[in-house]
N, C-alpha and C positions, 0 to 999 in steps of 0.2 A: 504494500500500500504506500504509494508515494504521495507526498504532500506538495502542492504547488506553493512555493514561497514567493513567487512574483507578485508584485503589487497589482491589485485590481484597479482598473480605472474608475474614478469617482468615489473610491473608498479611502477615507483618511483615518488611519488608526492613530490613537494618541500614543505618544512616547511616554513610557513610564520611567521616571528617574528614581535614584536612590532616596531622594527627599520624599517622593510620593510613598514609597514603601515605609519610611520612618513615620510619616504622618498616619498611615493606616495602622501601624503598630501602636502608636500613641493613642489612637481612638479605641482600639481593642483593649489596651491596658486600662484606659479610662473606664470603659464599660465593665470590665472584669473587676476593677477596683471598687466601683460603685455597687456592684452585685455583692462582692465580698463584705463590704461595709454594711449593706442593707441586711444581709442574712446573718451576719455575725454580731452586730452591735445593737440590734433592736430586740425587744421582747417578742415572744412568739407570734401573736397575730399580726403585729406590725412588721415583723421580719420578712414575711412573705410579700406584703404590700410594698415595702421600701426596697427589698432585694430585687424585685421585678420592676417596680415603678421607676426607680432612679435611673437604671440603665436605659429603659424604654424612653423616658422623658429626655434624657441626654441624646439618645439617637434621633429622636424626633426633632429636637432643636438643631442638631447637626444637619439633618436632612433639609430642614426648612431654610437654614441660613448659611451653612458652611460647606455643603457638599460641592463637588465640582460643577454640578448643574443644580443650583439651589432653587427651591420653589419661590422664595422671596429674595430678590437681590437687594443687598444693603450697600451703603457707602463703605469703602474699605476700613475706615476708622470704626464704624459700628460693628462691622464683621469681626474686627480684632477684639473689640470689647466683649462680644458674645463668646468668642473663643477663649479669652482670658477668664471669663466667668466660669466656664466649664472647667478649665484647668484649676482655678482656685477651689472650686467645689470638690474636685478629686483630691487635691492636696489637703484640704481640711478633713476630708474623710480619712485619709491616711493618718493625719495627726490625731484624730479622735480615736483611732485604733491603737494609738501608742507607738506608731511607726513614723516618727518625724523624719528620719533620714530617707525613708522610702518616698515620703511626700515631697521632700526637697529634691530628690533625684528625679522624680516624675516631673516636677515643675520645671526644673532646669532643661530637661530634654524636650518637654512639650513647648515651652516658651521659645527655646532656641529654634526648633523646627518651625514654629509659627512665625517667628520674625523673619527667618530666611524665606519661607514661602510667601509671606506678605511683601517682602522686598522684591521678589521675583514677579509677583502679580502686578506691582506698580511699574515695573520696567516695560 
């Protein structure tokens, strides 16, 4: 079975950069962190609600404002504010679990990738 690797006319495939991969990993880490925080830090009936609700709400906000093809387009400054608010929430979740260094490490990686991506979007 041979695959045709030649470009098809009229089809433009996006190029995936290492920064895109880091940003996807940051999003996955944020969702996993919020699920861990929700299931681990809340009492029983609320742990299910927060453990499922926090990652779903974060994913919904990401899809609405921050995805590559967002539903609602924002000014780049407001887009950065929404992104930073998500990162602050995840960092505070780590801190509330007693893992301040994990929260700081997440914040550094997330904000650095966000700044680099934001600078590339403005160019």
